BADRENBA-67351 format. One record per residue: residue in three letters; residue number from 1; z, y, x of N, C-alpha, C in turn. Coordinates in nm, 2 decimals, decimal comma. Atoms other than C-alpha are relative to their C-alpha. Example, Ala and Ser with C-alpha at 12.3 -4.5 7.8 and 13.67 -1.06 7.14 Angstrom:
2
+------+------+--------+--------+--------+--------+--------+--------+--------+--------+--------+
! resn ! resi !     nZ !     nY !     nX !    caZ !    caY !    caX !     cZ !     cY !     cX !
+------+------+--------+--------+--------+--------+--------+--------+--------+--------+--------+
!  ALA !    1 !   0,00 !  -0,12 !   0,09 !   0,78 !  -0,45 !   1,23 !   0,00 !   0,12 !   0,09 !
!  SER !    2 !   0,00 !  -0,11 !  -0,09 !   0,71 !  -0,11 !   1,37 !   0,08 !   0,11 !  -0,08 !
+------+------+--------+--------+--------+--------+--------+--------+--------+--------+--------+
end
This chain:
116
+------+------+--------+--------+--------+--------+--------+--------+--------+--------+--------+
! resn ! resi !     nZ !     nY !     nX !    caZ !    caY !    caX !     cZ !     cY !     cX !
+------+------+--------+--------+--------+--------+--------+--------+--------+--------+--------+
!  MET !    1 !   0,06 !   0,05 !  -0,07 !  -3,64 !   2,97 !  -5,44 !   0,00 !   0,06 !   0,19 !
!  PRO !    2 !   0,03 !  -0,03 !  -0,10 !  -3,55 !   3,05 !  -5,06 !  -0,15 !  -0,01 !   0,11 !
!  ARG !    3 !   0,14 !   0,10 !  -0,09 !  -3,90 !   3,02 !  -4,79 !   0,04 !  -0,05 !   0,12 !
!  PRO !    4 !  -0,01 !   0,05 !  -0,10 !  -3,88 !   2,79 !  -4,56 !   0,00 !   0,05 !   0,11 !
!  LYS !    5 !  -0,05 !  -0,09 !  -0,16 !  -3,75 !   2,87 !  -4,21 !  -0,15 !   0,00 !   0,06 !
!  LYS !    6 !   0,06 !   0,01 !  -0,06 !  -4,00 !   2,91 !  -3,94 !   0,08 !  -0,07 !   0,14 !
!  CYS !    7 !  -0,05 !   0,08 !  -0,13 !  -3,95 !   2,68 !  -3,63 !  -0,03 !   0,12 !   0,16 !
!  ARG !    8 !   0,02 !  -0,08 !  -0,12 !  -3,89 !   2,94 !  -3,35 !   0,00 !  -0,06 !   0,16 !
!  LYS !    9 !   0,03 !   0,05 !  -0,06 !  -4,04 !   2,87 !  -3,06 !   0,10 !   0,07 !   0,12 !
!  VAL !   10 !  -0,07 !  -0,01 !  -0,11 !  -3,79 !   2,79 !  -2,74 !  -0,03 !  -0,04 !   0,12 !
!  CYS !   11 !   0,10 !   0,02 !  -0,12 !  -3,90 !   2,79 !  -2,38 !   0,09 !  -0,13 !   0,02 !
!  ARG !   12 !  -0,13 !   0,15 !  -0,05 !  -3,57 !   2,49 !  -2,26 !   0,09 !   0,03 !  -0,05 !
!  LEU !   13 !  -0,13 !   0,05 !   0,05 !  -3,27 !   2,34 !  -2,36 !   0,02 !   0,05 !   0,07 !
!  PRO !   14 !  -0,12 !   0,02 !  -0,06 !  -2,96 !   2,41 !  -2,21 !   0,02 !  -0,06 !   0,11 !
!  ASN !   15 !  -0,07 !   0,12 !  -0,14 !  -2,89 !   2,23 !  -1,85 !   0,14 !   0,00 !  -0,11 !
!  ILE !   16 !  -0,05 !   0,08 !   0,04 !  -2,58 !   2,23 !  -1,99 !   0,08 !   0,02 !  -0,14 !
!  ASN !   17 !  -0,05 !  -0,02 !   0,21 !  -2,46 !   2,23 !  -2,41 !   0,12 !  -0,02 !   0,00 !
!  GLU !   18 !  -0,22 !   0,04 !   0,04 !  -2,09 !   2,19 !  -2,40 !   0,06 !   0,07 !   0,06 !
!  PHE !   19 !  -0,14 !  -0,06 !  -0,10 !  -1,81 !   2,40 !  -2,29 !   0,13 !  -0,02 !  -0,03 !
!  LYS !   20 !  -0,11 !   0,02 !   0,05 !  -1,52 !   2,37 !  -2,35 !   0,17 !   0,06 !   0,12 !
!  PRO !   21 !  -0,14 !   0,01 !  -0,03 !  -1,17 !   2,55 !  -2,22 !   0,10 !  -0,10 !   0,11 !
!  ARG !   22 !  -0,12 !   0,14 !   0,01 !  -0,93 !   2,31 !  -2,01 !   0,07 !   0,06 !  -0,04 !
!  GLY !   23 !  -0,08 !  -0,04 !   0,08 !  -0,66 !   2,25 !  -2,12 !   0,02 !  -0,05 !  -0,18 !
!  ILE !   24 !   0,09 !   0,05 !   0,14 !  -0,81 !   2,22 !  -2,50 !  -0,03 !  -0,15 !  -0,03 !
!  ARG !   25 !   0,02 !   0,16 !  -0,03 !  -0,76 !   1,90 !  -2,62 !  -0,02 !  -0,01 !  -0,17 !
!  SER !   26 !   0,05 !  -0,04 !   0,14 !  -0,89 !   1,97 !  -2,98 !  -0,17 !  -0,04 !  -0,01 !
!  SER !   27 !   0,15 !   0,05 !  -0,05 !  -1,25 !   1,81 !  -3,04 !  -0,10 !   0,03 !  -0,09 !
!  GLU !   28 !   0,04 !  -0,11 !   0,11 !  -1,33 !   2,09 !  -3,32 !  -0,07 !   0,11 !   0,09 !
!  TYR !   29 !   0,06 !  -0,09 !  -0,12 !  -1,66 !   2,29 !  -3,13 !   0,01 !   0,06 !  -0,12 !
!  ILE !   30 !   0,09 !  -0,14 !   0,05 !  -1,83 !   2,64 !  -3,21 !  -0,15 !  -0,09 !  -0,02 !
!  THR !   31 !   0,14 !   0,03 !  -0,04 !  -2,19 !   2,52 !  -3,26 !  -0,10 !   0,08 !  -0,02 !
!  LEU !   32 !   0,06 !  -0,12 !   0,02 !  -2,42 !   2,74 !  -3,15 !  -0,18 !  -0,08 !   0,00 !
!  THR !   33 !   0,08 !   0,08 !   0,02 !  -2,75 !   2,64 !  -3,24 !  -0,08 !   0,06 !   0,13 !
!  VAL !   34 !   0,06 !  -0,01 !  -0,12 !  -3,04 !   2,62 !  -2,98 !  -0,07 !   0,09 !  -0,03 !
!  ASP !   35 !   0,09 !  -0,17 !   0,03 !  -3,26 !   2,92 !  -3,14 !   0,12 !   0,14 !   0,02 !
!  GLU !   36 !  -0,10 !  -0,13 !  -0,02 !  -2,92 !   3,11 !  -3,14 !   0,02 !   0,01 !   0,14 !
!  TYR !   37 !  -0,05 !  -0,02 !  -0,15 !  -2,89 !   3,03 !  -2,75 !  -0,09 !   0,07 !   0,10 !
!  GLU !   38 !   0,17 !  -0,10 !  -0,04 !  -3,28 !   3,16 !  -2,69 !   0,02 !   0,13 !  -0,01 !
!  THR !   39 !  -0,01 !  -0,14 !  -0,02 !  -3,18 !   3,46 !  -2,79 !   0,07 !   0,11 !   0,08 !
!  ILE !   40 !  -0,08 !  -0,06 !  -0,11 !  -2,89 !   3,54 !  -2,60 !  -0,04 !  -0,06 !   0,11 !
!  ARG !   41 !   0,06 !   0,05 !  -0,12 !  -3,06 !   3,37 !  -2,29 !  -0,11 !   0,17 !   0,01 !
!  LEU !   42 !   0,14 !  -0,06 !  -0,01 !  -3,40 !   3,61 !  -2,36 !   0,06 !   0,11 !  -0,01 !
!  ILE !   43 !  -0,02 !  -0,13 !   0,02 !  -3,20 !   3,94 !  -2,46 !   0,10 !   0,03 !   0,11 !
!  ASP !   44 !  -0,09 !  -0,08 !  -0,11 !  -2,93 !   3,94 !  -2,24 !   0,04 !  -0,04 !   0,11 !
!  LYS !   45 !  -0,02 !   0,07 !  -0,12 !  -3,00 !   3,74 !  -1,97 !  -0,12 !   0,08 !   0,05 !
!  GLU !   46 !   0,09 !  -0,01 !  -0,07 !  -3,36 !   3,77 !  -1,92 !  -0,08 !   0,17 !  -0,06 !
!  GLY !   47 !   0,05 !  -0,16 !   0,03 !  -3,37 !   4,19 !  -2,07 !  -0,09 !   0,00 !  -0,10 !
!  PHE !   48 !   0,13 !  -0,06 !   0,08 !  -3,62 !   4,13 !  -2,36 !   0,09 !   0,07 !  -0,09 !
!  SER !   49 !  -0,04 !  -0,04 !   0,08 !  -3,62 !   4,38 !  -2,62 !   0,00 !  -0,05 !  -0,15 !
!  GLN !   50 !   0,04 !   0,12 !   0,19 !  -3,55 !   4,22 !  -3,05 !  -0,10 !   0,00 !   0,02 !
!  GLU !   51 !   0,12 !   0,01 !   0,01 !  -3,86 !   4,33 !  -3,06 !  -0,15 !  -0,15 !   0,09 !
!  GLU !   52 !   0,09 !   0,10 !  -0,09 !  -4,04 !   4,10 !  -2,75 !   0,07 !  -0,13 !   0,00 !
!  CYS !   53 !  -0,06 !   0,12 !   0,07 !  -3,79 !   3,86 !  -2,83 !  -0,09 !  -0,11 !  -0,08 !
!  GLY !   54 !   0,00 !   0,02 !   0,16 !  -3,89 !   3,82 !  -3,20 !  -0,19 !  -0,05 !   0,01 !
!  ALA !   55 !   0,12 !   0,01 !  -0,04 !  -4,28 !   3,83 !  -3,02 !   0,01 !  -0,14 !   0,06 !
!  TYR !   56 !  -0,02 !   0,12 !  -0,04 !  -4,20 !   3,54 !  -2,83 !   0,05 !  -0,15 !  -0,02 !
!  MET !   57 !  -0,04 !   0,05 !   0,07 !  -4,02 !   3,36 !  -3,01 !  -0,07 !  -0,06 !  -0,11 !
!  ARG !   58 !   0,06 !   0,00 !   0,14 !  -4,25 !   3,40 !  -3,30 !   0,07 !   0,00 !  -0,15 !
!  ILE !   59 !  -0,07 !  -0,05 !   0,10 !  -4,07 !   3,55 !  -3,58 !   0,04 !   0,15 !   0,00 !
!  ALA !   60 !  -0,01 !  -0,16 !   0,06 !  -3,99 !   3,87 !  -3,73 !   0,16 !   0,11 !   0,06 !
!  ARG !   61 !  -0,08 !  -0,06 !  -0,08 !  -3,79 !   4,11 !  -3,53 !   0,16 !   0,01 !  -0,10 !
!  THR !   62 !  -0,11 !  -0,01 !   0,11 !  -3,52 !   4,14 !  -3,83 !   0,07 !  -0,16 !   0,04 !
!  THR !   63 !  -0,04 !   0,19 !  -0,02 !  -3,51 !   3,72 !  -3,78 !   0,09 !   0,01 !   0,10 !
!  VAL !   64 !  -0,09 !   0,00 !  -0,07 !  -3,37 !   3,75 !  -3,46 !   0,07 !   0,06 !   0,04 !
!  GLN !   65 !  -0,12 !  -0,07 !   0,01 !  -3,17 !   4,05 !  -3,51 !   0,08 !  -0,07 !  -0,05 !
!  GLN !   66 !  -0,13 !   0,12 !   0,09 !  -2,99 !   3,77 !  -3,74 !   0,05 !  -0,09 !   0,03 !
!  ILE !   67 !  -0,02 !   0,15 !  -0,09 !  -2,98 !   3,49 !  -3,51 !   0,11 !   0,06 !   0,11 !
!  TYR !   68 !  -0,04 !  -0,07 !  -0,11 !  -2,86 !   3,72 !  -3,24 !   0,19 !   0,01 !  -0,04 !
!  THR !   69 !  -0,14 !   0,01 !  -0,04 !  -2,58 !   3,87 !  -3,41 !   0,12 !  -0,14 !  -0,08 !
!  SER !   70 !  -0,12 !   0,07 !   0,03 !  -2,44 !   3,53 !  -3,52 !   0,02 !  -0,05 !   0,06 !
!  ALA !   71 !  -0,04 !   0,03 !  -0,19 !  -2,47 !   3,40 !  -3,15 !   0,12 !   0,07 !   0,05 !
!  ARG !   72 !  -0,17 !  -0,13 !  -0,07 !  -2,23 !   3,73 !  -3,04 !   0,09 !  -0,05 !  -0,11 !
!  GLY !   73 !  -0,14 !   0,00 !   0,11 !  -1,97 !   3,63 !  -3,34 !   0,05 !  -0,12 !   0,04 !
!  LYS !   74 !  -0,09 !   0,12 !  -0,02 !  -1,96 !   3,25 !  -3,22 !   0,02 !   0,03 !   0,15 !
!  LEU !   75 !  -0,05 !  -0,08 !  -0,10 !  -1,94 !   3,40 !  -2,85 !   0,15 !   0,05 !  -0,02 !
!  ALA !   76 !  -0,12 !  -0,11 !   0,02 !  -1,68 !   3,63 !  -2,93 !   0,12 !  -0,10 !  -0,07 !
!  ALA !   77 !  -0,19 !   0,09 !   0,04 !  -1,45 !   3,36 !  -3,12 !  -0,01 !  -0,07 !   0,08 !
!  MET !   78 !  -0,05 !   0,11 !  -0,14 !  -1,51 !   3,09 !  -2,83 !   0,05 !   0,11 !   0,07 !
!  LEU !   79 !  -0,04 !  -0,02 !  -0,10 !  -1,41 !   3,29 !  -2,60 !   0,18 !   0,08 !  -0,03 !
!  VAL !   80 !  -0,09 !  -0,10 !   0,06 !  -1,16 !   3,56 !  -2,82 !   0,11 !  -0,13 !  -0,03 !
!  ASP !   81 !  -0,06 !   0,08 !   0,03 !  -1,01 !   3,21 !  -2,95 !   0,02 !  -0,14 !   0,12 !
!  GLY !   82 !   0,02 !   0,11 !  -0,09 !  -1,01 !   2,99 !  -2,66 !  -0,07 !  -0,17 !  -0,05 !
!  ALA !   83 !   0,03 !   0,11 !   0,10 !  -1,25 !   2,76 !  -2,88 !  -0,09 !  -0,08 !   0,12 !
!  ALA !   84 !   0,14 !   0,05 !  -0,05 !  -1,50 !   2,48 !  -2,73 !  -0,15 !   0,02 !  -0,10 !
!  LEU !   85 !   0,12 !  -0,03 !   0,04 !  -1,85 !   2,54 !  -2,78 !  -0,10 !  -0,15 !   0,06 !
!  LYS !   86 !   0,14 !   0,08 !   0,01 !  -2,14 !   2,31 !  -2,82 !  -0,15 !   0,05 !  -0,03 !
!  ILE !   87 !   0,16 !  -0,06 !   0,00 !  -2,53 !   2,42 !  -2,81 !  -0,04 !  -0,09 !  -0,08 !
!  GLU !   88 !   0,07 !   0,08 !   0,10 !  -2,72 !   2,20 !  -3,06 !  -0,08 !   0,01 !  -0,13 !
!  GLY !   89 !   0,15 !  -0,08 !   0,13 !  -2,97 !   2,19 !  -3,37 !  -0,06 !   0,15 !  -0,01 !
!  GLY !   90 !   0,09 !  -0,15 !   0,02 !  -3,15 !   2,47 !  -3,50 !  -0,17 !  -0,01 !  -0,07 !
!  ASP !   91 !   0,13 !   0,01 !   0,02 !  -3,50 !   2,54 !  -3,62 !  -0,14 !   0,02 !   0,12 !
!  TYR !   92 !   0,08 !  -0,06 !  -0,18 !  -3,67 !   2,54 !  -3,24 !  -0,16 !  -0,13 !   0,01 !
!  GLU !   93 !   0,05 !   0,04 !  -0,08 !  -3,95 !   2,42 !  -3,12 !  -0,09 !   0,05 !   0,16 !
!  LEU !   94 !   0,03 !  -0,05 !  -0,08 !  -4,02 !   2,39 !  -2,74 !  -0,07 !   0,00 !   0,05 !
!  CYS !   95 !   0,14 !  -0,04 !  -0,06 !  -4,28 !   2,59 !  -2,54 !  -0,07 !  -0,13 !   0,09 !
!  ASP !   96 !   0,15 !   0,10 !  -0,10 !  -4,58 !   2,29 !  -2,45 !   0,00 !   0,03 !   0,10 !
!  GLY !   97 !   0,06 !   0,01 !  -0,07 !  -4,66 !   2,48 !  -2,20 !  -0,17 !   0,05 !   0,07 !
!  LYS !   98 !   0,14 !  -0,04 !   0,02 !  -5,02 !   2,52 !  -2,32 !  -0,05 !   0,15 !   0,03 !
!  GLU !   99 !   0,00 !  -0,12 !  -0,01 !  -4,99 !   2,88 !  -2,32 !  -0,06 !   0,06 !   0,12 !
!  HIS !  100 !   0,02 !  -0,10 !  -0,07 !  -5,15 !   3,11 !  -2,06 !   0,13 !   0,02 !   0,10 !
!  GLN !  101 !  -0,09 !  -0,03 !  -0,07 !  -4,86 !   3,28 !  -1,96 !   0,10 !   0,02 !  -0,17 !
!  CYS !  102 !  -0,03 !  -0,04 !   0,15 !  -4,60 !   3,28 !  -2,19 !   0,14 !   0,10 !   0,00 !
!  GLY !  103 !  -0,07 !  -0,12 !   0,00 !  -4,37 !   3,55 !  -2,10 !   0,15 !   0,03 !   0,01 !
!  CYS !  104 !  -0,11 !  -0,05 !  -0,10 !  -4,04 !   3,48 !  -2,00 !   0,07 !  -0,05 !   0,09 !
!  GLY !  105 !   0,03 !   0,09 !  -0,13 !  -4,11 !   3,26 !  -1,70 !   0,10 !  -0,07 !   0,05 !
!  GLY !  106 !  -0,13 !   0,10 !   0,01 !  -3,83 !   3,03 !  -1,77 !  -0,06 !  -0,10 !  -0,01 !
!  CYS !  107 !   0,04 !   0,18 !   0,07 !  -4,04 !   2,71 !  -1,94 !  -0,03 !  -0,07 !   0,14 !
!  HIS !  108 !   0,10 !   0,05 !  -0,13 !  -4,12 !   2,44 !  -1,65 !  -0,05 !   0,01 !   0,01 !
!  LYS !  109 !   0,15 !  -0,01 !  -0,03 !  -4,48 !   2,45 !  -1,72 !  -0,02 !   0,15 !   0,07 !
!  HIS !  110 !   0,05 !  -0,22 !  -0,05 !  -4,50 !   2,89 !  -1,63 !   0,10 !  -0,01 !   0,16 !
!  ARG !  111 !  -0,09 !  -0,06 !  -0,20 !  -4,18 !   2,91 !  -1,34 !  -0,09 !  -0,06 !   0,12 !
!  LYS !  112 !   0,06 !   0,09 !  -0,13 !  -4,32 !   2,89 !  -1,07 !   0,10 !  -0,14 !   0,13 !
!  SER !  113 !  -0,14 !   0,02 !  -0,09 !  -3,96 !   2,76 !  -0,87 !   0,09 !  -0,01 !  -0,10 !
!  ASP !  114 !  -0,08 !   0,09 !   0,07 !  -3,67 !   2,55 !  -1,03 !   0,07 !   0,09 !   0,04 !
!  ILE !  115 !  -0,10 !  -0,09 !  -0,07 !  -3,43 !   2,84 !  -0,85 !   0,04 !   0,07 !  -0,07 !
!  ARG !  116 !  -0,04 !  -0,09 !   0,10 !  -3,27 !   3,05 !  -1,04 !   0,12 !   0,11 !   0,03 !
+------+------+--------+--------+--------+--------+--------+--------+--------+--------+--------+
end
């Protein structure tokens, strides 16, 4: 019997959760989970190492690596095949803003300004 999945801490939900290439009429989407989105955001946009990402999301570095690999595969399929993408679901828990320092600078409670 596999171990139950731990909820992954996520700073915030994406502002836009659906991407679709112009001219695509298919209703089929590749689904990127919210925790996959968060690993891409933290590692590729914010510059976190996998170890730092794991500490922030409260999961092991090896779990981050698995999530990140899955997310990159989905993004590659979306770009190469011209597929639509939805960001939804997954095992996650939103940052509650009660921590003194969240470490990512992006959650609504810790952000100094909404300018990106």
